[in-house]
C-alpha angles and dihedrals in degrees: 000000000000090000088057091054092048091050092045090047091048089049093051091047091050094050099037111119118237117236116212120238089236092061094043090052092048091048089051092048096049091050089050093050092045092053092046096051091043090054090049092052093048091089092054143294115321138180122249092255088050092049091046091053096046097050093035097235127133113272093236091056094047089048093056095048094045094050091046089051092047089056090055095046097250094117129020134199112248110179140347120243124226087256089061095254120133122231116223133201134182108272111257094029120110 
């Protein structure tokens, strides 16, 4: 039975696709930004400038991530401020 495991393990290693370092880096960065933005929104809805200030990341980068996550239903716009900015929250949180 152990020889079957060895053979199966070797087969899995042989066909295992290789993931590029660049893709791994992008995936980690995306997860990190999602976590930071989610933590910033934990205290309530915020505008993109408020989120950027709180997490210390450039507003253009935060804008890209927030709008991307809105597209995939991670965050949602809640209300528009008098200045024309939208406030966002994590989907499912009230």
